[in-house]
N, C-alpha and C positions, 0 to 999 in steps of 0.2 A: 191635608196631610200629604207628605211626600214632595211638597213644593219647596224650592230653594228660595231663601229670602234674597232680595235684590241687594247687590253690593253697594256700599257707600262709595262716594267719589274717591276718598282716600284709599279704600281697599282696591278700587279699580286701578288707580295710579300705581299702587304697590305691586299689584299683580302684573301690570304691563311692564314695569321696571324689572321685575324678576324674570319674566320671559325674555326681555332684551338681554339681560346679563347671561342667561343660559345660552341664547343664540350666539352671543359674542364669544363665550367660552368654547362652544362647539366649533365655531368658525376658526378661532385661534388654534385649537387642537388639530383641526384638519390642515390648516396652513403649515403648522409645525411638521406634521407627518409628510406633507408634500415636499417641504424643504429637505427633510431627511432623505426621502426617496430620490430627490434630485441630486443630492450629494453623492448617492450611491450609483447613479446612472453612469455606465461606462461608455455609452455612445456606440457608434457603429464602426469605430476604428479608423475613420477617415480623417480624424482631427490630427493636426500636426502637434506632436507632444515633445519632440526633441528640443531640449534647451541646453544652452551653454552651462558648463559647470557640474552637470549631473554625472553619476556613475551609471554605466549601462553594461549589459551582458550581450555578447555576440551569440546569435542563434542561427547563423548561417553555417550549415554543416560542411559545405564543399569549399568554402573560402580557404585558400592556401592549403588544400588537402586536409581541412579540419583543424589546422594548427591553432586557429583562434576561437573555435567552437567552445561555448560556455566560459570563455575568458572575459574578464572585465576590463573596461577602459573608461576614460573620462572624455566627455564631449568638450573639445577645444573651441569649435566653431560650428555654426549651423548655416547651411546654404540652402536656399530655395525651400525653407521650412521643414522639408522632409529628409534632407541629406546632411550628415554631419561628419566632421573630421574628428576621429576618435583616437586618442593616444592610449595604447594598450598599457595597462599597469605593469604586467610582468616583463614585457619585452621592450617597451618604449616605442614600438612601431606606431606610425600614424596611418590610419586607414580612413578611406572615404566610403561611408556606408549609408544606405537608405534606412530609415527608421524601421522598415518592415523586417530587417535583418537583426534588429536589436530588441532588447526588452529592458524594462526598468529594473533597478536593484533596490530591494527593501533593506534598510539598515537594521541593526540591532536596536532594541528599545533604548531610548535616550539619544539616538542618532539624529543628526540634522537631515531634514528632507526639503525638497523643492516640489511644490505641487505642479505637475506637468499637464494636467487636464481638468476639465470641468470649470465651474464658476470661480474657483479659488486659484486658477492657473497663475503661476508666477510668484505665489506667496511662499515664504520660507516658514518652516515649522519644525517641531520635534516629534519623533515617533514615541507615543506613550505606550501603546500595546497593540497587538494584532487581534483582530476579531475574526478568527478563522471560519466560524460558522457563516459569516457574511462575506467572506473573501475581501475583507476591508481592514483598514488600520485606523486606530484612534490617534489623531494628530492634534497637538496644540499648536495653533498658528501664531504668528508673531503678534497679532492683535490681542492674544490672550484667550481667544475662543477655542473650544475643543470640538473637532469635527470627525465624523466617521467617513473616511474616503476609500474608494476602491483601490486595491493594490496597484492597478494600472495608472492611477492618477497621481502617484507619488514616486519619487526616486531619490536615492541617497545623494546628498551633496558631497562633492569632493573636498 
């Protein structure tokens, strides 16, 4: 009494297959979580993110006595990965600025974006929605996939 009967060969095989499926499902779920976490990784800020054709905002307070502070421009050209020629939208002035004096611009929902950082850098997409609790944006990329990317990894396309 209280002894388990020995499993038949078929039952052993079925049990083994069930365990393998469960392990596979767990592994797949962990991999998906890791990928999503990697998509949201903003890095240490040393990555060159300035790309031609994006809209940026000037965050240099003292430049031209603050004349361009919080003003938007379009990147015409990128030099040395970190420095860009920016044509200001309001005035038409062309400024040469390091990316540390600029920030990305998030478009309205439905606006076209360019991914400027992370593993999808260089991909074009459309902003679907903001995920404010994650400081991220839901973006549908040109390949049809939808990704959650940090605000810093996307910028409005001109």
